[in-house]
C-alpha positions, 0 to 999 in steps of 0.5 A: 500500500502506497499513499501520497501526502501533500502539505504546504510549508510556511517558512524556509526552515521548519519541522512539521509533525506528520506522525498522526497522518502516518498513524492514520494511514496505518489504521486505514490499511488494517495492517497489524504487523509490518513496516512503514517507510516514509519517503520525501522525494525532494532534495531540499527537504527530508524526513526524521524521527525525533522528540515531539514533546518539547517544541524547543527541540525543533527550534534548537535543531533548526538553529544548529542546522543554520549554524552548521550550514549558513544560508549564505556562503561566498564559496557556494557555487550553486546558482539557486543559492540554496546549497545550505538546504541541500546540505541540511536535507542530506544530513536529515535523510530522505526516509525513515522506517518505522515498525508497525506492531499491533496496528500502531507505529512502534515509536518511543514515548517522546518520538515523532515523525517529522517532515523537515523543510529547508527551502520553503515555503513550498507545496511538498509531497511525501509518501508512505509505503506499508510492507506487511509482515 
């Protein structure tokens, strides 16, 4: 089972909690055990799993990414000027795998799944693929 999701980001850098959308897809699938792969088909956005209890974690992560990969660097040659977004997306990665157990995502107490925007605002897509078993 494959599902395409569409979202609209609102800032250049943001982390959007998509955990409930993925969990709802798992419930709709009626798969009790397996794996769900969450995939982002963009080169300036990604998918990560991290803490979803304290919003400061998202803010701190975005700030630290900006420190590591400043938006403007005179040595960058990419004509679009968004090399930092490409670096951030490569660091985060394009996908995550989550175990499905008893029809639910097997995540830690504080974990959530995030769509990470690094070159917004934009209309974005991401996909979820459920593998039974």
